[in-house]
N, C-alpha and C positions, 0 to 999 in steps of 0.2 A: 188356675184351670184354663185350658185352651178354649177360646171362643170360636165357634164355627157358625157359618151362615150357609143356607141352601138357597140357590136361585133357580127358579123354574121358568123357562121360556116356553110358553104355550103357543107355538107357531101354527100356521095353517097346514104345513106339511109334516111337522114333527114336533115332539116335546123334548126339550133338553133340560137336564138337571146338572148343576155343578155344586159341589160342596167345597167350601173354602175354609181355611184356617186363618184367622186374622192375627197378624204379628203385632208386636208392641208398638212398632212405628206406624201402624195404620195400613201397611201393605198386606197382601194376602198371598197364600199359595193354594192351588187347587189340590185337594186330597182325594176326590172321587168325582166321577162324571158318568152319566147315562144318557142314552138317546133312544127314543122310540118313534118310529114312523106312524103317523096318524093323519088321515086326510079329513080335516074338519070342513063341513059344508061342501062335501065332494059329490053329492048326489045331483039329481037333475035340476033342483031348484037353485043350484049355485050356492051363493053365500047368504041366502035369505034366511036359512034355518039350519040349525044343527040337529041332525036326526037322533032318534032314540038310541040307535045302535052306536052312533058316534059319541053320544053322551056317556053311555055305559063303558065304552072302550077308554074314553078320556079318564073316567073315574077309576078304572082298573089301573091305568098307568100312574095316575097321581097317588093312588093308594100305595103302590109299590115305591114311588119316589118318597112318600111320607115315611115309609119304614126305613129307608136308607138314611133320611135326614134324622130320624129318631135315634138310629145307631150312633150317629156322630153328635147327638144332642144339639143339632143345628136348628136355628130359627129359620122358618121358611118364608120366602117372599116369591109369590107367583104372579107373573105378568102374562096377560093374554093379548094377542095382536089382531090382525085383520079379520079372520073368520069369526072370532067371538064378538069383536066390537061392531060388526055389521049385522050379526044375526038378530032376527026379530025376537027370538027366545033367549037372548043374551042373559037377562036377569034370572030366568028359570034355570039356565045352565049353571050360572055362578052359584045360585042357591043350592042346587042339587049337589054340586061339587063340595060345598061347605058342609052340608048335612051329612054326606057320606064319607068324607075324608078329613074334615076339620081344617081344610086348606082354604084360606081367603084368597080369591082371585081378583086382581086389578085388571080391568080391561082398559087399556090406554089408547089415546088417539095417535094418529100417525106421526105428528110432529114430536110428541113426547117419546115415541119409539125411536125416531131418528136421533134425538138428543141422547138417549141412553146408549144407542149404538156408538155414537161419537165418544162417550165416556169409555166404552170398552176398547175402542181403537186406540185411544190415548194411553191406555194401560198396556197395549201390545207393541206399539211402534213408537219410535222417537219422533214425535210430530209436534211437540210443544211449541216450537218456534216456526213451524211451517204452516202455510196456508194450504189446507187440503180440501179436496172434494171427496166426500165419503158416499159410497153407493152400496146399498144392501138389497139384494134381490131375494125376496121371500116367496112363500107359496101363494099368498093372496095379494101382496102389495110390494112396491119397491120404494125404499126410502132414499132421499137425497139430502145431504147436508154440506154446506160450505162453512168451514170453521178455521179459526186461528186462536192460539193462546187459550184454548178451552172454551171460547165463546163462538156461537154460531151466527153467521150472517143471515142464513136462511136454513130452514128445515122443512122439507116437503115430503109428502107421502102420496104416491099415485097408485090407483087400483089396477096395477098390472103385476101379476105374479105367475110363477111357473105352474102352479096347480090351476089357478083361475083360468089362464089362457089355454091350457091344455084342454080343459073341459069345454071352453067356448069354441075352439077351432079344430081340435083333433079328437073327435069321438073315438073311444076305445084306444086312444093314444096312437092312432094310425095317421101318418102324415099324407097329405095330398098337396099338389102344387097350388090349387086355389086356396086351400086352407092356410098354407104358408104365406101366400101373398096377402090374404085378408088379415092375418095375424100381424104381419109386419106393419101394415097400414094402420091397424088399430093401435099398436104401440106408439107409432109416430104421432098419431092424432092425440092420444092421451098425454104424451110428453109436451106436444106443442100447445096444449091448452093451459099449461102452467107457465106464467111469465118469467119465473125464476130459472127455468131450465133452458139454457141456450149456451152458445159457444163463446160469448163475449167475456165470461168470467175469467179472472186471472187467479191461478193457484200454482203451487209448487209441484204437486203431483196428485193423482187420484188413488184412492184406497178402496178396495172392494172387500166385502165381507159376506159371510153366510153361504148356504148350500150350493147354489148354482155356481157362484164365483169360485169357491174353494174347490168344487168338483172339477170345474173347467181347468183351473190352475194345476190340479193334480194330474189330469190327463196330459196337459202340455208339458209338465215336468217329466212325466214318464216318457213322452215322445223324445225329449231331449237326451235323457240319461239312460233310458231302458231299465229304470228301477224307480221304486217309490221313495219319496222323501219322508222322513219321520214327521217333519213339521213343514207346513206350507207358509208359516208366518214370515213375512218379509219377502216372499217370492215375487218376482216381477215378470209379467208376461206382456207381449206386445200386441198391438192392434192386428197386425198381420197374422199372428198365431191364433187369435180368437176368431178372426174371420174365416181362416182356413178350417179350424175345428168345427165351427158352426156349419159350414158347407158340407163337411164330411159327415156330420151327424144328420143333417137334413136329407142326405141321400139314403139313410137307413130308415125305411118307412115304418117299421114296427119296433116295439121295445126289444124283441128278441134279436132283431138285426143289429140294434145298437149295442148289445152285449159283446159283439165282436170288436168293438172299438177298444183297443188296449187301454187299460186304466179306468174303464167305465165302472161306476158303482152300480151294483145290481138294483138297489132300491130307488135309484134316480133315473134309470134308463127310460122310464115312461114319460117323465115331465121335463127332462133336460132340453129337448128341442125348443120348447116355449121359453125356458129360462135363457137359453143362448140367443134367441131372437131378441129378447129384451136387452141382454148385455151388448150385443152387436149394435143395436140402435142407440144405446147409451154412449158407446164409443163414437158413433157418427155424430150424435147430437152435440157432444162437448168437444169433438175433434181430438179425442185422446190418442196418444201414440203408444201409451203403455199404462199398466195398472199394477199397484202393489197390493199384496194380500195381507189382510189382518185376520188371524184366526180368532181373535176376540171380537165379540159382537154384542148383541143385546144382553145375554146372560151375564157376561162380565161387567157390562154397564150397570146392571141391576146391583151387583155386588158393590161396585165403586160408589154408587148413589146411596146404597143402604149404609155403608160404613160412614159416609159423609153425614148422613142424617143422625146416626148414632153419636158421632163426635159433636155435632151441634147440640143435641139433647144433653150430652154430658157437660158441655161447656155452660149451657143454660142452667143446669142443675147446680153446678159449682158457683155460678154467678148469683143465683137465687139464695144459696146457702150463706154466702158471705154478705149478701145484702141484708 
């Protein structure tokens, strides 16, 4: 009988589900996927609390994800990130989800999130022998990891994300010049407070994952080719291209204006300015000339980690039996 696993990535901006079928050699193939946009902690209190409305919407989404997993007879592993781990009512949220859906949620810290993202990247790109800088810009936080041969030299999480900064500096998602300047300075200050984030690191190339980066790469690809790529995995864009795109989008003061940018995803038009300001600052901080896209991120990392745990448990069981 085919063994399936469901990974749920409960991000600040959206929830992702992937269903995978595990092959005999321990590798996997994705057989289904879903994505639902949800802005956790998106009200005036910021990330201090998840509102009742957000809890109910999260439960509705997870209930639907659970039905899909049941169809495939897939075991579910759900991981929550920035908005949940920071919320004062985190435990209440997790308990409500379990009571109403039967899904156990793990709220992981930022470093653990970066490590899982790195596992996902290794499954998408040929990076085993490369020293890479991995960057993941999410809704609530940005993760950084420097790694080689599957081991990380550092894994950091900074509280700068596309949803968080949009709420802080761009009320109603309308851009102003003072807001842009304050946002840029805030990002720079947050990065500068972390001693691991500087330009002296040596690495072969930088890898970018998740919403803002994949969306930016998709727009850049469209600008080059006047058509959409089926997959952005392995796509490389330059510093000049990201700086130019950022300036073009910052000229569009409202989300409606941004929809006229060719290749813009409708559901990201409101928060992409903040995301691109983060990405531009990352390029400047590490003096990057280009970045390679990994379509795999946290959810695929959850799968890799879960399979590894299953294999360890199986080996332990066999060892105990023979002992």
